[in-house]
PATILO-944788 format. One record per atom (N, C-alpha, C): x, y, z; atom name; residue number from 1. Coordinates in steps of 0.1 Angstrom, whole numbers, padded with zeros to 4 digits. Each point is the difference from the previous one (the first is absolute). Last residue first. Layout:
<sites>
SITE     px     py     pz  site  pos
SITE      X      Y      Z    CA  NUM
...
</sites>
This chain:
<sites>
SITE     px     py     pz  site  pos
SITE  -0084   0146   0127     N  216
SITE   0002   0007   0013    CA  216
SITE   0008   0013  -0002     C  216
SITE  -0034  -0033  -0033     N  215
SITE   0013   0007   0002    CA  215
SITE   0000   0007   0013     C  215
SITE  -0025  -0048  -0017     N  214
SITE  -0002   0014   0003    CA  214
SITE   0014   0007   0001     C  214
SITE  -0008  -0048  -0007     N  213
SITE  -0001   0008  -0012    CA  213
SITE  -0001   0015   0002     C  213
SITE   0008  -0037   0031     N  212
SITE  -0014  -0002  -0005    CA  212
SITE  -0002   0009  -0012     C  212
SITE   0041   0000   0024     N  211
SITE  -0002  -0013  -0007    CA  211
SITE  -0014  -0002  -0005     C  211
SITE   0022   0050   0005     N  210
SITE  -0004  -0011   0009    CA  210
SITE  -0003  -0013  -0008     C  210
SITE   0035   0040  -0011     N  209
SITE  -0013  -0005  -0004    CA  209
SITE  -0003  -0011   0009     C  209
SITE   0033   0044   0009     N  208
SITE  -0001  -0014  -0003    CA  208
SITE  -0015  -0003  -0003     C  208
SITE   0034   0047  -0005     N  207
SITE  -0011  -0007   0007    CA  207
SITE  -0001  -0014  -0004     C  207
SITE   0031   0037  -0015     N  206
SITE   0005  -0012   0008    CA  206
SITE  -0011  -0007   0007     C  206
SITE  -0007   0039  -0027     N  205
SITE   0005  -0010  -0009    CA  205
SITE   0006  -0012   0008     C  205
SITE  -0040   0036   0010     N  204
SITE   0013  -0004   0006    CA  204
SITE   0005  -0012  -0008     C  204
SITE  -0038   0022  -0015     N  203
SITE   0003   0010   0011    CA  203
SITE   0013  -0003   0007     C  203
SITE  -0013  -0012  -0053     N  202
SITE   0001  -0005   0014    CA  202
SITE   0003   0011   0010     C  202
SITE  -0027   0008  -0048     N  201
SITE   0014   0000   0006    CA  201
SITE   0000  -0005   0014     C  201
SITE  -0041   0005  -0025     N  200
SITE   0008  -0011  -0004    CA  200
SITE   0013  -0001   0007     C  200
SITE  -0033   0035   0009     N  199
SITE  -0006  -0013   0002    CA  199
SITE   0009  -0012  -0004     C  199
SITE   0013   0046  -0007     N  198
SITE   0000  -0004   0014    CA  198
SITE  -0006  -0013   0003     C  198
SITE   0002   0018  -0045     N  197
SITE   0013  -0003   0006    CA  197
SITE  -0001  -0005   0014     C  197
SITE  -0040   0013  -0020     N  196
SITE   0006  -0011  -0008    CA  196
SITE   0013  -0004   0006     C  196
SITE  -0020   0039   0015     N  195
SITE  -0006  -0012   0006    CA  195
SITE   0005  -0012  -0006     C  195
SITE   0013   0040  -0019     N  194
SITE   0006  -0001   0013    CA  194
SITE  -0005  -0012   0008     C  194
SITE  -0019   0011  -0043     N  193
SITE   0014  -0005  -0001    CA  193
SITE   0006  -0002   0014     C  193
SITE  -0047   0009  -0022     N  192
SITE   0004  -0002   0014    CA  192
SITE   0013  -0006   0000     C  192
SITE  -0024   0009  -0040     N  191
SITE   0004   0012   0006    CA  191
SITE   0005  -0001   0014     C  191
SITE  -0035  -0035  -0019     N  190
SITE   0009   0007  -0008    CA  190
SITE   0004   0014   0006     C  190
SITE  -0013  -0042   0030     N  189
SITE  -0007   0010  -0008    CA  189
SITE   0010   0008  -0008     C  189
SITE   0012  -0050   0016     N  188
SITE  -0001   0014   0004    CA  188
SITE  -0008   0008  -0009     C  188
SITE   0011  -0049   0000     N  187
SITE  -0013   0007  -0004    CA  187
SITE  -0001   0014   0006     C  187
SITE   0038  -0029   0007     N  186
SITE  -0002  -0001  -0015    CA  186
SITE  -0012   0008  -0003     C  186
SITE   0012  -0003   0045     N  185
SITE   0010   0007  -0007    CA  185
SITE  -0004   0000  -0015     C  185
SITE  -0025  -0026   0029     N  184
SITE  -0003   0014   0002    CA  184
SITE   0009   0009  -0008     C  184
SITE   0009  -0046  -0001     N  183
SITE  -0012   0003  -0007    CA  183
SITE  -0004   0015   0001     C  183
SITE   0034  -0017   0026     N  182
SITE   0005   0002  -0013    CA  182
SITE  -0012   0003  -0009     C  182
SITE  -0009  -0010   0044     N  181
SITE   0008   0012   0000    CA  181
SITE   0004   0003  -0014     C  181
SITE  -0023  -0041   0008     N  180
SITE  -0009   0012   0000    CA  180
SITE   0008   0013  -0001     C  180
SITE   0021  -0045  -0022     N  179
SITE  -0003   0005   0014    CA  179
SITE  -0008   0013  -0001     C  179
SITE  -0002  -0037  -0039     N  178
SITE   0008   0011   0004    CA  178
SITE  -0004   0005   0013     C  178
SITE  -0005  -0052  -0012     N  177
SITE  -0007   0013  -0001    CA  177
SITE   0009   0012   0003     C  177
SITE   0018  -0047  -0020     N  176
SITE  -0003   0006   0013    CA  176
SITE  -0007   0013  -0003     C  176
SITE   0025  -0033  -0029     N  175
SITE  -0014  -0004   0003    CA  175
SITE  -0004   0005   0014     C  175
SITE   0041   0008  -0027     N  174
SITE   0001  -0008   0013    CA  174
SITE  -0014  -0004   0004     C  174
SITE   0004   0027  -0038     N  173
SITE   0009  -0012  -0003    CA  173
SITE   0001  -0009   0012     C  173
SITE  -0024   0040   0004     N  172
SITE  -0007  -0009  -0008    CA  172
SITE   0008  -0013  -0003     C  172
SITE   0019   0038   0023     N  171
SITE  -0009  -0008   0008    CA  171
SITE  -0008  -0011  -0007     C  171
SITE   0029   0030  -0025     N  170
SITE   0008  -0007   0010    CA  170
SITE  -0009  -0010   0008     C  170
SITE  -0021   0030  -0031     N  169
SITE   0007  -0011  -0006    CA  169
SITE   0008  -0009   0010     C  169
SITE  -0022   0040   0015     N  168
SITE  -0010  -0011  -0003    CA  168
SITE   0007  -0012  -0007     C  168
SITE   0026   0038   0007     N  167
SITE  -0003  -0006   0012    CA  167
SITE  -0010  -0012  -0001     C  167
SITE   0012   0025  -0039     N  166
SITE   0012  -0007   0006    CA  166
SITE  -0004  -0007   0012     C  166
SITE  -0033   0027  -0021     N  165
SITE   0004  -0011  -0008    CA  165
SITE   0011  -0008   0006     C  165
SITE  -0013   0040   0022     N  164
SITE  -0011  -0010   0000    CA  164
SITE   0004  -0013  -0008     C  164
SITE   0028   0038  -0002     N  163
SITE   0001  -0007   0013    CA  163
SITE  -0010  -0011   0001     C  163
SITE  -0002   0027  -0038     N  162
SITE   0012  -0008   0000    CA  162
SITE   0002  -0008   0013     C  162
SITE  -0036   0031  -0004     N  161
SITE  -0002  -0012  -0009    CA  161
SITE   0012  -0009   0000     C  161
SITE   0004   0041   0024     N  160
SITE  -0010  -0009   0007    CA  160
SITE  -0002  -0013  -0009     C  160
SITE   0026   0035  -0019     N  159
SITE   0007  -0007   0011    CA  159
SITE  -0009  -0010   0007     C  159
SITE  -0019   0027  -0033     N  158
SITE   0009  -0010  -0006    CA  158
SITE   0007  -0008   0011     C  158
SITE  -0028   0036   0013     N  157
SITE  -0008  -0011  -0005    CA  157
SITE   0009  -0011  -0006     C  157
SITE   0021   0040   0014     N  156
SITE  -0005  -0008   0011    CA  156
SITE  -0008  -0012  -0004     C  156
SITE   0022   0037  -0026     N  155
SITE   0007  -0012   0002    CA  155
SITE  -0007  -0010   0009     C  155
SITE  -0014   0046  -0010     N  154
SITE  -0002  -0009  -0012    CA  154
SITE   0007  -0013   0002     C  154
SITE   0003   0033   0034     N  153
SITE  -0013  -0006  -0001    CA  153
SITE  -0002  -0009  -0012     C  153
SITE   0049   0003   0018     N  152
SITE  -0009   0010  -0004    CA  152
SITE  -0014  -0006  -0001     C  152
SITE   0044  -0017   0031     N  151
SITE  -0010  -0002  -0010    CA  151
SITE  -0008   0013  -0003     C  151
SITE   0040  -0016   0029     N  150
SITE  -0001   0013  -0006    CA  150
SITE  -0010   0000  -0012     C  150
SITE   0007  -0038   0028     N  149
SITE   0006   0010   0009    CA  149
SITE  -0002   0014  -0006     C  149
SITE  -0012  -0040  -0024     N  148
SITE  -0010   0005   0009    CA  148
SITE   0005   0011   0009     C  148
SITE   0029  -0024  -0029     N  147
SITE  -0007   0011  -0007    CA  147
SITE  -0011   0005   0009     C  147
SITE   0024  -0036   0016     N  146
SITE   0010   0011  -0003    CA  146
SITE  -0007   0012  -0006     C  146
SITE  -0025  -0040   0007     N  145
SITE   0003   0008   0013    CA  145
SITE   0009   0011  -0003     C  145
SITE  -0008  -0028  -0036     N  144
SITE  -0012   0007   0003    CA  144
SITE   0002   0008   0013     C  144
SITE   0035  -0028  -0012     N  143
SITE  -0001   0011  -0009    CA  143
SITE  -0013   0009   0003     C  143
SITE   0007  -0041   0024     N  142
SITE   0010   0010   0003    CA  142
SITE  -0001   0013  -0008     C  142
SITE  -0028  -0036  -0011     N  141
SITE  -0004   0005   0013    CA  141
SITE   0010   0011   0004     C  141
SITE   0009  -0024  -0039     N  140
SITE  -0012   0009  -0002    CA  140
SITE  -0004   0006   0013     C  140
SITE   0034  -0032   0001     N  139
SITE   0005   0012  -0007    CA  139
SITE  -0011   0010  -0002     C  139
SITE  -0010  -0042   0017     N  138
SITE   0007   0008   0010    CA  138
SITE   0005   0013  -0006     C  138
SITE  -0022  -0031  -0029     N  137
SITE  -0009   0005   0010    CA  137
SITE   0008   0009   0010     C  137
SITE   0025  -0023  -0033     N  136
SITE  -0009   0010  -0006    CA  136
SITE  -0009   0007   0010     C  136
SITE   0029  -0036   0015     N  135
SITE   0007   0012  -0004    CA  135
SITE  -0009   0011  -0006     C  135
SITE  -0016  -0036   0037     N  134
SITE   0004   0000  -0014    CA  134
SITE   0005   0013  -0004     C  134
SITE   0005  -0015   0051     N  133
SITE  -0011   0005  -0009    CA  133
SITE   0005   0000  -0014     C  133
SITE   0013  -0022   0053     N  132
SITE   0004   0002  -0014    CA  132
SITE  -0013   0005  -0008     C  132
SITE   0023  -0007   0056     N  131
SITE  -0011   0001  -0010    CA  131
SITE   0005   0002  -0014     C  131
SITE   0019  -0021   0048     N  130
SITE   0005   0007  -0012    CA  130
SITE  -0012   0000  -0010     C  130
SITE  -0003  -0001   0056     N  129
SITE  -0002  -0008  -0013    CA  129
SITE   0005   0009  -0012     C  129
SITE   0004  -0006   0059     N  128
SITE   0001   0008  -0012    CA  128
SITE  -0002  -0009  -0012     C  128
SITE  -0024  -0013   0047     N  127
SITE   0013   0002  -0005    CA  127
SITE   0000   0008  -0013     C  127
SITE  -0039  -0010   0026     N  126
SITE   0006  -0013  -0001    CA  126
SITE   0015   0001  -0005     C  126
SITE  -0029   0038   0003     N  125
SITE   0001  -0005   0013    CA  125
SITE   0007  -0014   0001     C  125
SITE   0013   0032  -0041     N  124
SITE  -0013  -0005   0005    CA  124
SITE   0003  -0005   0015     C  124
SITE   0025   0033  -0042     N  123
SITE  -0001  -0006   0014    CA  123
SITE  -0014  -0005   0003     C  123
SITE   0030   0007  -0048     N  122
SITE  -0012   0004   0007    CA  122
SITE   0000  -0007   0014     C  122
SITE   0035   0013  -0044     N  121
SITE  -0002  -0007   0012    CA  121
SITE  -0012   0005   0008     C  121
SITE   0008  -0001  -0055     N  120
SITE   0000   0009   0012    CA  120
SITE  -0002  -0009   0012     C  120
SITE   0009  -0002  -0058     N  119
SITE   0000  -0007   0013    CA  119
SITE   0001   0011   0011     C  119
SITE  -0001   0014  -0045     N  118
SITE  -0010  -0011   0000    CA  118
SITE  -0001  -0006   0014     C  118
SITE   0017   0051  -0011     N  117
SITE   0004  -0013   0003    CA  117
SITE  -0012  -0010  -0001     C  117
SITE   0006   0048  -0028     N  116
SITE  -0004  -0006   0013    CA  116
SITE   0004  -0014   0001     C  116
SITE   0023   0042  -0026     N  115
SITE  -0006  -0013  -0004    CA  115
SITE  -0004  -0007   0013     C  115
SITE   0001   0055  -0003     N  114
SITE   0008  -0012   0002    CA  114
SITE  -0007  -0012  -0007     C  114
SITE   0002   0058  -0005     N  113
SITE  -0008  -0012   0001    CA  113
SITE   0009  -0012   0000     C  113
SITE   0017   0047   0020     N  112
SITE  -0002  -0007  -0012    CA  112
SITE  -0008  -0013   0001     C  112
SITE  -0009   0040   0035     N  111
SITE   0011  -0009  -0003    CA  111
SITE  -0003  -0007  -0014     C  111
SITE  -0027   0033   0028     N  110
SITE   0006   0003  -0013    CA  110
SITE   0012  -0008  -0004     C  110
SITE  -0032  -0003   0039     N  109
SITE   0014   0006   0002    CA  109
SITE   0006   0005  -0013     C  109
SITE  -0042  -0022   0000     N  108
SITE  -0002   0012   0008    CA  108
SITE   0014   0007   0002     C  108
SITE  -0001  -0042  -0023     N  107
SITE  -0007   0011  -0008    CA  107
SITE  -0001   0013   0008     C  107
SITE   0018  -0039   0021     N  106
SITE   0009   0005  -0010    CA  106
SITE  -0006   0012  -0008     C  106
SITE  -0027  -0022   0032     N  105
SITE   0011   0007   0007    CA  105
SITE   0010   0006  -0011     C  105
SITE  -0036  -0027  -0015     N  104
SITE  -0005   0013   0006    CA  104
SITE   0011   0008   0006     C  104
SITE   0010  -0044  -0016     N  103
SITE  -0003   0010  -0011    CA  103
SITE  -0004   0013   0005     C  103
SITE   0007  -0034   0032     N  102
SITE   0012   0004  -0006    CA  102
SITE  -0002   0010  -0011     C  102
SITE  -0038  -0018   0021     N  101
SITE   0007   0009   0009    CA  101
SITE   0013   0005  -0007     C  101
SITE  -0024  -0034  -0021     N  100
SITE  -0007   0013  -0001    CA  100
SITE   0007   0010   0008     C  100
SITE   0015  -0044   0004     N   99
SITE   0003   0005  -0013    CA   99
SITE  -0006   0014  -0002     C   99
SITE  -0011  -0022   0040     N   98
SITE   0014   0004   0000    CA   98
SITE   0004   0006  -0014     C   98
SITE  -0044  -0018   0005     N   97
SITE   0002   0013   0007    CA   97
SITE   0014   0005   0000     C   97
SITE  -0009  -0042  -0019     N   96
SITE  -0006   0010  -0008    CA   96
SITE   0002   0014   0007     C   96
SITE   0012  -0038   0025     N   95
SITE   0009   0002  -0011    CA   95
SITE  -0004   0011  -0009     C   95
SITE  -0029  -0013   0034     N   94
SITE   0011   0007   0005    CA   94
SITE   0010   0003  -0010     C   94
SITE  -0036  -0027  -0012     N   93
SITE  -0005   0014   0003    CA   93
SITE   0012   0008   0005     C   93
SITE   0007  -0046  -0007     N   92
SITE  -0001   0008  -0013    CA   92
SITE  -0004   0014   0003     C   92
SITE   0000  -0028   0037     N   91
SITE   0014   0002  -0005    CA   91
SITE   0000   0008  -0013     C   91
SITE  -0041  -0014   0017     N   90
SITE   0005   0010   0008    CA   90
SITE   0014   0004  -0004     C   90
SITE  -0020  -0037  -0021     N   89
SITE  -0006   0013  -0004    CA   89
SITE   0005   0012   0008     C   89
SITE   0012  -0044   0012     N   88
SITE   0008   0005  -0011    CA   88
SITE  -0006   0013  -0006     C   88
SITE  -0023  -0021   0034     N   87
SITE   0013   0006   0006    CA   87
SITE   0009   0005  -0012     C   87
SITE  -0040  -0022  -0011     N   86
SITE  -0003   0013   0005    CA   86
SITE   0013   0006   0007     C   86
SITE   0004  -0044  -0018     N   85
SITE  -0003   0010  -0010    CA   85
SITE  -0003   0014   0005     C   85
SITE   0012  -0045   0021     N   84
SITE   0009   0011   0000    CA   84
SITE  -0004   0012  -0009     C   84
SITE  -0025  -0042   0004     N   83
SITE   0002   0005   0014    CA   83
SITE   0009   0013   0001     C   83
SITE  -0007  -0023  -0042     N   82
SITE  -0012   0007   0004    CA   82
SITE   0001   0006   0015     C   82
SITE   0036  -0026  -0017     N   81
SITE  -0001   0013  -0007    CA   81
SITE  -0012   0007   0004     C   81
SITE   0006  -0043   0017     N   80
SITE   0009   0009   0006    CA   80
SITE  -0001   0014  -0006     C   80
SITE  -0025  -0035  -0019     N   79
SITE  -0006   0004   0013    CA   79
SITE   0009   0010   0007     C   79
SITE   0014  -0019  -0040     N   78
SITE  -0011   0009  -0003    CA   78
SITE  -0006   0005   0014     C   78
SITE   0051  -0015   0002     N   77
SITE  -0013  -0007  -0004    CA   77
SITE  -0010   0011  -0002     C   77
SITE   0053   0009  -0009     N   76
SITE  -0010   0000   0011    CA   76
SITE  -0013  -0007  -0005     C   76
SITE   0037  -0003  -0029     N   75
SITE   0007   0005   0012    CA   75
SITE  -0009   0000   0012     C   75
SITE  -0008  -0010  -0049     N   74
SITE   0005  -0011   0008    CA   74
SITE   0007   0004   0012     C   74
SITE  -0020   0028  -0036     N   73
SITE  -0011  -0008   0006    CA   73
SITE   0006  -0011   0009     C   73
SITE   0010   0051  -0026     N   72
SITE   0007  -0012   0006    CA   72
SITE  -0010  -0008   0008     C   72
SITE  -0018   0036  -0021     N   71
SITE   0010  -0003  -0010    CA   71
SITE   0009  -0012   0004     C   71
SITE  -0037   0024   0025     N   70
SITE  -0003  -0012  -0008    CA   70
SITE   0010  -0004  -0010     C   70
SITE  -0002   0037   0034     N   69
SITE  -0007   0003  -0013    CA   69
SITE  -0002  -0012  -0008     C   69
SITE   0025  -0001   0041     N   68
SITE  -0014   0005   0003    CA   68
SITE  -0008   0004  -0012     C   68
SITE   0045  -0017  -0006     N   67
SITE  -0008  -0010   0008    CA   67
SITE  -0014   0005   0002     C   67
SITE   0031   0030  -0019     N   66
SITE  -0004  -0011  -0010    CA   66
SITE  -0008  -0011   0007     C   66
SITE   0017   0035   0027     N   65
SITE  -0010   0005  -0009    CA   65
SITE  -0004  -0011  -0010     C   65
SITE   0035  -0011   0028     N   64
SITE  -0012   0001   0008    CA   64
SITE  -0012   0006  -0009     C   64
SITE   0043  -0001  -0019     N   63
SITE  -0005  -0014   0002    CA   63
SITE  -0013   0000   0008     C   63
SITE   0023   0041  -0006     N   62
SITE  -0007  -0004  -0012    CA   62
SITE  -0006  -0014   0002     C   62
SITE   0012   0018   0046     N   61
SITE   0003   0006  -0013    CA   61
SITE  -0008  -0005  -0011     C   61
SITE   0004  -0034   0040     N   60
SITE   0001   0015   0000    CA   60
SITE   0002   0005  -0014     C   60
SITE  -0011  -0046   0038     N   59
SITE   0002   0005  -0014    CA   59
SITE  -0001   0015   0000     C   59
SITE  -0006  -0028   0040     N   58
SITE   0013   0004  -0003    CA   58
SITE   0003   0005  -0014     C   58
SITE  -0044  -0012   0019     N   57
SITE   0009  -0012  -0001    CA   57
SITE   0014   0003  -0003     C   57
SITE  -0033   0034   0010     N   56
SITE  -0002  -0006  -0014    CA   56
SITE   0010  -0012  -0002     C   56
SITE   0016   0028   0041     N   55
SITE  -0013   0002  -0007    CA   55
SITE   0001  -0007  -0014     C   55
SITE   0032  -0021   0037     N   54
SITE  -0003   0013  -0005    CA   54
SITE  -0013   0001  -0008     C   54
SITE   0034  -0044   0005     N   53
SITE  -0007   0009   0010    CA   53
SITE  -0002   0014  -0007     C   53
SITE   0003  -0055  -0016     N   52
SITE   0006   0013  -0001    CA   52
SITE  -0008   0009   0009     C   52
SITE   0009  -0054  -0009     N   51
SITE  -0007   0009   0009    CA   51
SITE   0007   0013  -0001     C   51
SITE  -0002  -0044  -0035     N   50
SITE   0008   0009   0007    CA   50
SITE  -0009   0010   0008     C   50
SITE  -0015  -0050  -0011     N   49
SITE  -0001   0013  -0006    CA   49
SITE   0008   0010   0008     C   49
SITE   0007  -0054  -0007     N   48
SITE  -0003   0009   0010    CA   48
SITE   0000   0014  -0007     C   48
SITE   0012  -0039  -0024     N   47
SITE  -0015   0001   0001    CA   47
SITE  -0003   0011   0011     C   47
SITE   0046  -0012  -0010     N   46
SITE  -0007   0005  -0012    CA   46
SITE  -0014   0003   0002     C   46
SITE   0024  -0020   0036     N   45
SITE   0005   0014  -0003    CA   45
SITE  -0007   0006  -0012     C   45
SITE  -0009  -0045   0010     N   44
SITE  -0006   0009   0010    CA   44
SITE   0005   0014  -0002     C   44
SITE   0017  -0033  -0028     N   43
SITE  -0014   0002  -0003    CA   43
SITE  -0006   0010   0010     C   43
SITE   0045  -0014   0007     N   42
SITE  -0002   0009  -0012    CA   42
SITE  -0014   0003  -0003     C   42
SITE   0009  -0031   0034     N   41
SITE   0004   0013   0004    CA   41
SITE  -0002   0010  -0011     C   41
SITE  -0007  -0045  -0010     N   40
SITE  -0010   0005   0008    CA   40
SITE   0002   0014   0005     C   40
SITE   0034  -0022  -0025     N   39
SITE  -0011   0003  -0008    CA   39
SITE  -0012   0006   0008     C   39
SITE   0038  -0017   0023     N   38
SITE   0003   0013  -0007    CA   38
SITE  -0012   0004  -0009     C   38
SITE  -0003  -0042   0020     N   37
SITE  -0001   0010   0010    CA   37
SITE   0003   0014  -0006     C   37
SITE   0005  -0037  -0027     N   36
SITE  -0015   0002   0003    CA   36
SITE  -0001   0011   0010     C   36
SITE   0044  -0014  -0010     N   35
SITE  -0006   0007  -0012    CA   35
SITE  -0015   0003   0003     C   35
SITE   0023  -0026   0032     N   34
SITE   0005   0014   0000    CA   34
SITE  -0007   0008  -0011     C   34
SITE  -0008  -0046   0000     N   33
SITE  -0007   0006   0012    CA   33
SITE   0004   0015   0001     C   33
SITE   0021  -0027  -0033     N   32
SITE  -0014   0003  -0003    CA   32
SITE  -0007   0007   0011     C   32
SITE   0044  -0015   0008     N   31
SITE   0000   0012  -0010    CA   31
SITE  -0015   0003  -0004     C   31
SITE   0006  -0037   0028     N   30
SITE   0003   0012   0007    CA   30
SITE   0000   0012  -0009     C   30
SITE  -0006  -0042  -0020     N   29
SITE  -0011   0003   0009    CA   29
SITE   0002   0013   0007     C   29
SITE   0036  -0018  -0023     N   28
SITE  -0010   0005  -0010    CA   28
SITE  -0012   0005   0008     C   28
SITE   0034  -0022   0024     N   27
SITE   0004   0013  -0004    CA   27
SITE  -0011   0007  -0009     C   27
SITE  -0006  -0045   0012     N   26
SITE  -0002   0008   0012    CA   26
SITE   0003   0015  -0004     C   26
SITE   0009  -0033  -0032     N   25
SITE  -0014   0002   0001    CA   25
SITE  -0003   0009   0012     C   25
SITE   0044  -0013  -0006     N   24
SITE  -0004   0010  -0011    CA   24
SITE  -0015   0002   0001     C   24
SITE   0019  -0031   0029     N   23
SITE   0004   0013   0004    CA   23
SITE  -0004   0010  -0011     C   23
SITE  -0010  -0045  -0008     N   22
SITE  -0008   0005   0011    CA   22
SITE   0004   0014   0004     C   22
SITE   0026  -0021  -0032     N   21
SITE  -0013   0003  -0006    CA   21
SITE  -0009   0005   0011     C   21
SITE   0043  -0014   0013     N   20
SITE   0001   0012  -0008    CA   20
SITE  -0014   0004  -0006     C   20
SITE   0004  -0041   0023     N   19
SITE   0002   0011   0010    CA   19
SITE   0000   0013  -0008     C   19
SITE  -0002  -0039  -0025     N   18
SITE  -0012   0002   0007    CA   18
SITE   0001   0012   0009     C   18
SITE   0039  -0014  -0021     N   17
SITE  -0009   0007  -0010    CA   17
SITE  -0014   0003   0007     C   17
SITE   0032  -0024   0025     N   16
SITE   0004   0014  -0002    CA   16
SITE  -0009   0007  -0009     C   16
SITE  -0006  -0046   0005     N   15
SITE  -0004   0007   0012    CA   15
SITE   0003   0015  -0001     C   15
SITE   0015  -0028  -0035     N   14
SITE  -0015   0002   0000    CA   14
SITE  -0005   0008   0012     C   14
SITE   0046  -0013  -0001     N   13
SITE  -0003   0011  -0010    CA   13
SITE  -0015   0003  -0001     C   13
SITE   0014  -0035   0028     N   12
SITE   0004   0013   0005    CA   12
SITE  -0003   0011  -0009     C   12
SITE  -0009  -0044  -0015     N   11
SITE  -0009   0004   0011    CA   11
SITE   0004   0013   0006     C   11
SITE   0029  -0019  -0031     N   10
SITE  -0012   0005  -0007    CA   10
SITE  -0011   0004   0010     C   10
SITE   0040  -0018   0017     N    9
SITE   0003   0013  -0007    CA    9
SITE  -0013   0005  -0006     C    9
SITE  -0002  -0043   0018     N    8
SITE   0001   0010   0010    CA    8
SITE   0002   0014  -0005     C    8
SITE   0002  -0036  -0030     N    7
SITE  -0014   0002   0005    CA    7
SITE   0000   0010   0011     C    7
SITE   0042  -0013  -0017     N    6
SITE  -0007   0008  -0010    CA    6
SITE  -0014   0003   0005     C    6
SITE   0025  -0028   0027     N    5
SITE   0005   0014   0000    CA    5
SITE  -0007   0009  -0010     C    5
SITE  -0009  -0046   0000     N    4
SITE  -0006   0006   0012    CA    4
SITE   0005   0015   0001     C    4
SITE   0017  -0028  -0034     N    3
SITE  -0014   0004  -0003    CA    3
SITE  -0006   0007   0012     C    3
SITE   0043  -0018   0005     N    2
SITE   0001   0012  -0009    CA    2
SITE  -0015   0005  -0003     C    2
SITE   0005  -0039   0025     N    1
SITE   0004   0011   0008    CA    1
SITE   0000   0013  -0008     C    1
</sites>
């Protein structure tokens, strides 16, 4: 009788152990299933490319300049950069015009010479874009315009050379041809200072640049 009780006790303990093992296996499988589900969701979120709105994929300022001049290569594909290159050229043209307009206005008014801004907000038909120009070039453009406002005949050739070097440098870095309007400005005949100013200065600083690169 005593042996039977011991046997029944051992059977009960064994059955309990089996139940616990089966329960543990079931819980482990459930945890693994949840972990796999979370991993799939994480992979989908990681692999999905953020969809940014606005011109140039949402990039702006110096970061946009670095992308379009090849200094940052992991932001836009080569195909996207080529697609945006001419539009970027239009933005650069407007930024140059705005820098020149500031210098021309300050020089004509007799205001103190300022430190020009690298960043300027430029309007396009796809939205406003924060443009950026290198410090040396934008400073030369502003200063040349400032001096153009009251230039003497002796200064004109120097001003044209400075403008040509800076503007060509900007567009060369972006691998874009200098727009015809700026080319006309660079190659003004000596002595034609009024035409130099009128060709480069914007007629309306609030005008927008079309997405195909033309200015409205």
